[in-house]
N, C-alpha and C positions, 0 to 999 in steps of 0.2 A: 504494500500500500504506500509506503514511504517513497519507493522508487517511482511509482505512478505520480505521486504528488510532486516530486522533484521534476519530472518531465513536464507536468502541467505548469509549474512555475517557470521553467525554461521557455515553454511555448508562450507564456504570457509576455515575455520579453519582446517577442516578435510583434505582438499586437500593440504593445506600448510604444515600441520604436516607430511604428507606422502612424501613430495618432498623436504623439506628444513631441514637444521640443527636445532638442539634444540635451539640454540641462535637466529637464524632467526625466528623460530616459536614463541619464547617468545616475541620478539619485535613486530611481526605481531599481536599476540594475544592481546598485550597491546594496540596497536593502534585501533584494532577492538573493544575492550572494551570501549575505549573513544568514538568512533563513536556511538555505540549502546547506551551507557549511555547518550550522548548528544541528540540522537533522542528521547529517552524516557523523560528525564528531561526537555529539552527545547521545545519539540514539543508536544509529546503525553500527558504528565502529565497535562500541562495547558489546553489542550482540554478536558481531562477527568474531570478536576475540574469544568470547565464551563458546560460541557455536560456529566454528570455521566452515563447516559444511553448508551453512546458510549463505555465506558470502558468494555473490555471483562470480562466475568464472572470469568474466571480463574485468571485474574489479580486482580480483586476485592477481591477474596478469599485469594490470596497470600499476599496482602498488609494489610488485616484486621487482620491477625494473630499476 
């Protein structure tokens, strides 16, 4: 569910970029980055540490490089 929400937040960046000023978009993008970062660092990463089998393969590959 968190992965789906992260994708939705990323998709919202496209919609905001198309309808807002550059300044508004930059502010929005910064806040979305904070939200996605917190979702990963505070929720998903601790779960993946405890249950590594739940971590998506693509994420495992990107963090092992």
